[in-house]
C-alpha positions, -999 to 999 in steps of 0.1 A, spaced: -102 -484 475 -144 -477 482 -157 -449 500 -159 -471 531 -121 -482 530 -91 -461 537 -52 -470 542 -30 -459 570 5 -473 574 -1 -500 551 -32 -514 568 -63 -512 555 -96 -501 576 -133 -501 571 -156 -477 578 -185 -492 600 -212 -472 619 -212 -483 659 -250 -484 671 -262 -487 707 -300 -486 716 -309 -457 737 -327 -478 767 -319 -515 756 -284 -524 762 -287 -557 745 -294 -540 710 -260 -530 699 -235 -536 667 -215 -527 638 -234 -514 607 -222 -511 573 -237 -481 559 -229 -455 531 -233 -425 554 -243 -415 587 -277 -405 574 -280 -440 557 -273 -459 590 -297 -435 609 -324 -443 581 -320 -480 586 -319 -479 625 -343 -451 632 -342 -427 661 -341 -449 690 -302 -455 688 -270 -439 693 -250 -442 663 -214 -431 657 -187 -438 627 -159 -456 636 -132 -474 613 -120 -513 617 -90 -529 608 -92 -562 589 -85 -582 619 -115 -564 639 -136 -565 610 -133 -603 609 -130 -611 645 -167 -591 653 -184 -607 624 -187 -640 643 -179 -628 681 -208 -610 699 -186 -601 731 -157 -589 703 -186 -568 689 -197 -554 722 -159 -547 733 -160 -521 703 -192 -507 706 -187 -501 745 -153 -484 737 -170 -463 718 -201 -453 735 -195 -464 776 -160 -452 779 -157 -418 798 -125 -409 777 -143 -411 745 -163 -382 727 -191 -403 722 -196 -413 759 -233 -414 768 -230 -435 801 
């Protein structure tokens, strides 16, 4: 297992950093980075960034599906029940 992987209940999860532009909601995604600072260095200060863990199924599904990627990112940043809610 690498630093960006963990096993929970027999399922492998991979750490990714969800990001959403502070003004342009069309600029979003999931980034593989070493840590938060690495993600911030890559994206700059114009983005909200939060760590998330994806199952292998989610990882593969979001890789080629923009709608799936948006569902993950919006559940982190645009869900009032989320601690990372930015409205």
